VOLUM-890563 format. One record per residue: z, x, y of N, C-alpha, C in turn. Coordinates in steps of 0.02 Angstrom, whole numbers, padded with zeros to 5 digits, always signed. Atoms other than C-alpha are relative to their C-alpha. Layout:
BEGIN
ZXYZXYZXY;...
***
This chain:
BEGIN
-00037+00039-00053+04694+05389+04977-00045-00086-00012;+00037+00077-00019+04686+05173+04993-00013+00015+00062;+00017+00029-00060+04613+05089+05127+00059-00031+00036;-00060+00037-00042+04781+05001+05208-00004+00070+00059;+00001-00052-00022+04822+05196+05234-00029+00043+00053;+00043-00025-00033+04663+05252+05286-00057-00047+00086;-00009+00025-00056+04658+05133+05425+00045+00024+00077;-00055-00010-00038+04814+05187+05508-00014+00076+00033;-00007-00075-00045+04730+05363+05557-00075+00019+00058;+00050-00038-00054+04628+05440+05689-00078+00002-00028;+00053-00001+00014+04447+05443+05703-00008+00067-00033;-00005-00062+00012+04473+05628+05692-00001+00001-00085;-00002-00002+00064+04565+05613+05542-00022-00032-00049;+00029+00046+00073+04480+05493+05436-00065+00035-00020;+00093-00047+00023+04301+05598+05459+00044+00061-00025;-00012-00054+00073+04416+05748+05379+00043-00021-00021;+00002+00026+00079+04478+05656+05243-00053-00003-00031;+00070+00025+00047+04300+05587+05200-00029+00067-00010;+00014-00029+00000+04244+05764+05230+00042+00036-00065;-00035-00038+00067+04385+05833+05091+00000-00025-00057;-00023+00040+00057+04419+05712+04979-00036-00050-00012;+00005+00080+00048+04300+05569+04973-00102+00021-00023;+00064+00003+00009+04110+05554+04902-00052-00005+00061;+00053+00000-00045+03949+05589+04991-00061-00050-00038;+00053+00036+00034+03837+05441+04937-00098+00016+00015;+00054+00021-00049+03694+05437+05062+00004+00025+00048;-00003-00009-00093+03616+05494+05238-00070-00054+00000;+00066+00032-00031+03505+05376+05338-00009-00002+00072;+00013+00006-00073+03432+05361+05537-00014-00085+00015;-00007+00074-00016+03453+05213+05622+00011-00031+00060;-00013-00002-00068+03442+05171+05812+00019+00061+00013;-00003-00057-00038+03425+05346+05862+00072+00052-00039;-00071-00012+00049+03609+05380+05734-00021+00034-00067;+00002-00043+00057+03645+05503+05593+00025-00058-00048;-00057+00038+00021+03726+05391+05461+00020+00031-00079;-00030-00023+00080+03827+05440+05311+00036-00043-00040;-00039+00071+00035+03879+05325+05172+00057+00056-00047;-00062-00013+00041+04051+05389+05077+00046-00065-00035;-00038+00056+00042+04143+05322+04953+00083+00025-00034;-00082-00023-00007+04347+05365+04944+00025-00072-00034;-00042+00076+00038+04454+05244+04805-00031-00040+00019;+00036+00073+00014+04437+05072+04856-00017-00033+00053;+00038+00042-00058+04323+05043+04991-00064+00079-00005;+00041-00050-00016+04169+05148+05075+00008-00027+00069;-00004-00015-00071+04141+05211+05247-00069+00026+00004;+00062-00020-00043+03985+05232+05373+00022+00017+00042;-00014-00048-00053+04006+05377+05457-00078-00008+00095;+00040-00015-00053+03887+05356+05640+00004+00060+00050;+00017-00041-00033+03824+05500+05723-00048+00008+00055;+00111-00003-00006+03682+05519+05861-00014+00075-00008;+00060-00014+00048+03547+05607+05786+00007+00083+00042;+00015-00067-00052+03575+05811+05827+00069-00005+00001;-00085-00038-00009+03766+05808+05854+00048-00005-00063;-00068-00002+00047+03916+05831+05749+00074-00065+00020;-00073+00020-00037+04029+05719+05856-00012-00074-00029;-00031+00070+00048+04096+05540+05757-00033-00031+00052;-00026+00055-00050+04043+05407+05862+00055-00055-00021;-00048+00084+00024+04145+05270+05750-00024+00004-00068;+00008+00033+00060+04173+05230+05569+00012-00075-00030;-00022+00077+00038+04130+05053+05468+00016+00038-00039;-00014+00021+00067+04233+05011+05347-00025-00018-00055;+00034+00077+00019+04193+04902+05228+00044+00011-00097;-00018+00002+00065+04266+04855+05020-00043-00039-00036;+00047+00031+00052+04147+04731+04957-00065+00040-00013;+00062-00015+00025+03996+04815+04860-00055-00021+00031;+00053+00034-00029+03894+04696+04949-00047+00013+00033;+00011-00034-00074+03895+04784+05107-00026+00035+00006;+00058-00085+00021+03785+04931+05025-00091-00038+00001;+00074+00011+00017+03623+04819+04996-00038+00040+00074;+00033+00001-00056+03576+04873+05169-00016+00079-00023;+00010-00083+00043+03598+05080+05077-00062-00009-00051;+00014-00012+00057+03518+05009+04932-00077-00006+00003;+00052+00028-00023+03360+04946+05019-00068+00079+00002;+00070-00052-00018+03280+05134+05063+00008+00047-00083;-00020-00058+00095+03333+05203+04863-00066-00023-00030;+00040+00004+00051+03180+05211+04775-00004+00050-00060;+00024+00001+00079+03185+05220+04589-00070+00012-00028;+00050-00025+00036+03078+05316+04466-00034-00055-00055;+00016+00087+00021+02973+05176+04385-00001+00019-00061;-00025+00000+00068+03014+05265+04212+00059-00034-00025;-00062+00037+00038+03186+05187+04222-00031-00082-00022;
***
């Protein structure tokens, strides 16, 4: 599903599309929230939930890979690479 179509969906529909068709990339905790990073076709989605809850607070969408920097900061690559 392309970005333009995805943005027209409700929050619940967006969460379901990500769960069914997206590629889960990473998790992190920030400000008492559990964040998940997903990739879907031509964009990325950052899903925010309160820690310990399943209800989605909001989904932050972006298309520029440069905005992945806050996710990459937490990645530790093995020294052998």
